[in-house]
C-alpha positions as CSV (number, residue, x, y, z in Angstrom):
1,M,108.7,102.9,86.2
2,N,112.0,101.8,87.5
3,L,111.7,101.3,91.2
4,P,114.2,99.5,93.4
5,P,113.0,96.0,94.7
6,T,112.6,97.4,98.2
7,Y,112.5,101.0,99.4
8,Y,111.3,103.3,102.2
9,Q,108.8,106.1,102.1
10,V,108.4,108.8,104.7
11,A,105.0,110.6,104.9
12,A,104.6,113.7,107.0
13,D,101.8,116.2,107.8
14,L,103.2,119.6,107.0
15,G,100.1,121.4,108.3
16,E,98.2,124.1,106.5
17,P,98.5,125.1,103.7
18,C,100.8,122.2,102.5
19,G,99.1,119.1,103.9
20,L,100.5,115.7,103.5
21,A,103.9,115.3,101.9
22,T,106.0,112.2,101.0
23,S,109.7,111.7,100.4
24,D,111.3,110.4,97.3
25,P,112.0,106.6,97.5
26,L,114.7,106.1,100.1
27,H,117.0,103.1,99.5
28,S,118.2,102.6,103.1
29,F,116.4,102.4,106.4
30,D,118.9,104.8,108.0
31,D,118.1,107.5,105.4
32,A,114.4,107.0,106.1
33,C,115.1,107.3,109.9
34,D,116.9,110.6,109.2
35,A,114.1,112.0,107.2
36,Y,111.5,110.9,109.7
37,S,113.5,112.3,112.6
38,E,113.8,115.7,110.8
39,H,110.1,115.9,110.4
40,M,109.4,115.0,114.0
41,E,111.9,117.6,115.3
42,R,109.9,120.2,113.4
43,Y,106.6,119.0,115.0
44,E,105.4,117.5,111.7
45,D,103.7,114.1,112.5
46,A,105.3,111.5,110.2
47,V,105.4,107.8,109.5
48,V,107.9,105.5,107.8
49,F,106.8,102.8,105.3
50,L,108.6,99.8,103.9
51,V,107.5,99.5,100.2
52,Q,107.9,96.3,98.2
53,P,106.7,96.9,94.6
54,P,105.0,94.1,92.7
55,V,107.3,91.6,91.0
56,G,105.8,89.6,88.1
57,K,102.5,88.2,89.3
58,M,103.3,88.8,93.0
59,A,101.5,91.7,94.6
60,G,103.4,94.5,96.2
61,S,103.1,95.5,99.8
62,M,103.5,98.6,102.1
63,S,104.2,98.2,105.8
64,D,104.3,100.7,108.6
65,V,107.8,100.5,110.1
66,T,107.6,103.6,112.3
67,D,108.1,101.7,115.5
68,D,111.3,100.2,114.1
69,A,112.5,103.7,113.1
70,N,111.8,104.9,116.7
71,L,113.9,102.0,118.0
72,R,116.7,102.7,115.6
73,I,116.8,106.4,116.4
74,A,116.8,105.7,120.2
75,A,119.6,103.2,119.8
76,R,121.7,105.9,117.9
77,I,121.1,108.4,120.7
78,R,122.1,105.8,123.4
79,C,125.4,105.0,121.5
80,R,126.6,108.6,121.5
81,P,129.4,109.4,123.9
82,G,128.0,110.9,127.1
83,Y,124.4,111.2,128.3
84,H,121.9,112.4,125.8
85,E,118.3,112.8,126.6
86,M,115.7,111.5,124.2
87,P,113.8,114.2,122.2
88,E,110.3,114.8,123.6
89,W,108.7,113.3,120.5
90,L,110.7,110.1,120.9
91,A,110.1,109.8,124.6
92,E,106.4,110.1,123.9
93,A,106.6,107.2,121.4
94,Y,107.4,104.8,124.2
């Protein structure tokens, strides 16, 4: 398997009958934030993980970075010209 040294994975609950779904490996945090936000806008609970595959004898790891994604998305919204209200799902995250 040829995985990048670090990547992001988004997992979402698509509800019945689909269940849990995950994204392909995403190479940038911004792409992961976009995918996460799209799921949340469709009322599909989602999480964002930072994945670091094993290298040599070193174990890999997987960390939940959903809080960081919420902060990044909120910062994007605040930087837009004019006043933009936070989406309901994001306002609830704080």
